[in-house]
N, C-alpha and C positions, 0 to 999 in steps of 0.2 A: 145761943150756942147752936141750936138746930138750924136757925136761919143761916148762920155762916157755913155750917156743914152742907146745907142745900146748895148754897152759892158755889162752894168749892167743888162739889160733885158735878153740878151743871157745867162749870168751867172745864173740868177734867174731861167730861164726855164731849163737849164742844171741841176741845183741842184734839181729841182722838179722831172725831169726825172730820175735822179740817185736815189732819194729817192723812186720813184715809183717802179723801178726795184728791189730795195732792199726789199720793202714791199712784193713783190711776193715770196720771199724766204720762205721755210718752215723750221721750226726747227725740227730736228729728234726727234721723240717721244714726240713732243710738240703739244698741242691741240690749235685749233682756232675756232672761231664762228662768224657768221654774218647773218643779215637778208637780204632777197632778195624779190623784188617786180617786177612782170613782167606783161606786156600786151601781150595777145595771139591773133594771127590770126588763126582761127580754121576752120576746116572742118571735116566731117566724110566721109571717103571713103566708097562707097557702098550705099549711101542714095539718089542717083539719082540727086544730085546737085553738081555743080562744083564751084571752087573758095573758097578762104579763106574769106567767107562773115560773119562769126560769130566772134565777138570780145569777148574774155574771159580774165581771169586774174589768176594770181597765187601769193599767199603770202606764203612765206616759211622761215624757219629758218634752217641754215646749220651749221654743226659742223664737224671738220675733225682732222686728226692726221698726222703730217708730217712723211714720211718714209725716206726722204732725203731732201737736200736743194731744189730739183726740182720735188719731187714726194710726193703725199699724197693720203690718202683714205678719202672719205667724205660721210657724211650721211645728210639727210634732212627730214623734216616733214613740210607739208604745206596743205593749203586749196586751191582748184582750181575750176574754172568754165570753162569747155570746151563745145563743141557742134558743131552745124551746123545751117545754116540759108539759106533759099531761099525766098527773098522778092517778093512781088507781081510785076509782069512784065506786063505792058499794052500791049506790043507787043505779049506776049504769055499768055493770061489770063486763058488758060486751065490748066496751071501748078499751082498746089496748093502751096501757100506759107506756110512755116513752120519755126519755130525757136525752135530748140532743146537746152535746157539748161541742162548740165550734171555737177553736183556738186560732188566732191569727196575729201576724205582725202587721201593724197599721202605720201608715204615714198620713199626716194631715197638712192641709194648706187652707188657711183661714184669713178672712178680712175682719179686722176688729175695730169697733168704734166705741167711744165713751159717750153714753147717753144718760143724763141725769145722775151722774155719779156712779153708774154701773157700766160694765163692759158687755156689749152684745156682739156676737160674731156669727159668721156662717162660712161654710166651705165644704170641701170634699175630703173623704178619707179612703184612698186606695188601700186595700188589704190583701195580704198574701196568706192564704189559708195554710196553716201548719198541720192541723189535724181536725178531723170531724169524726165523732164516735157516738154510738148509742149505748147508754149505760144502764137502762132499765128495761128496755124492750129488746127486740131482735131485728137488726137491720145490718147484715154483714157487709153489704156493698155501699153503705152510705158514704164512705170516704171516696169512693169512685164516682158517685153521682154528683158530688159538689165540685164546682170549678175551683181552681187554685187561686184565681184572681177575682176579687169583688171590689165594688166601689160603693161607698155610703155617702149620703149627704148628711150634714150636721148643722144644727142651729143651737145656740146656747147663750147663756149669760153668766157673768160672775159678779158677786157682790162682796165688798169688804166687810168683815166682821171684827177685824183687829188690824193693827198696823202691818203685820206680816202674814195675815191669814185671810183667805177668801173662801167662800163656798160657791159652787157652780152647779148648774143644771143644764142638761143637753138632751136633744132629741135627734136620733139617728134613723134613717130609712135608706134601704138599698136603692141604688139607682138602676141596677140591672138584676135579673134573676140570679140566684146563687147556684142554680143547676147548670151542668154542662149541656144537657139536652132536655127537650120536652117542656120548655118553658117559654112564655111569650112576655114581652115587655110592653104590650099594649096598655096605654094609660087607662082606658075605659074598662077593658076586660082582661086584666093580667092573669096569666095562668102559671106563672112561675112561683118561686118561694123567695121571700124578702125579709131581711132583718128589720125589725121594728122595735126600737129600744128607747127607754127613758133612763137617764143617768143622773145621779146626784153625787157630788164629790167635794173634796177639800183640796185647796191650792195653797202651797207655801210660797210666799213672795220674799226672796232674800233681800 
């Protein structure tokens, strides 16, 4: 009995895996769409704090068109909260705590490829800053210091965990400084401030 149960269980898993791999295929010139929700581990490079201490989020809707069974081009629109945080440290009380909340409307353009049953992708995310505020420290002009337009690069992958569900992970980094003035985009010695985010999320594939 256990022998037959093991065979049935293995067959069921194999069928799910086969369906999973098939679901990742793109139809040439066919469109697809899905929602995506992510939690972000955030920091802003150049703000004199270290570590991904700020928790953010991203809610987006993606649509794409297949170029071949393993290639597609994808677009996205979403709302996000990024930023940076330095909590109060009893061992270093002279360091001022802060919590920067950066909210933006983001558009994405990505090239997607299927590699070993997983989707890998890269592209850019132009962002329109809706609001920047300091909620734990004192920085009354922070909303004026940050530019309204930002551009982020993005690399990521998606992996199927069920026929209609995937998990994904992404890395974002600013292409240009987030400040209006006083920052340099020199690759070797940058002096601006830049989004630096790791994200993990869930994708529903209808």
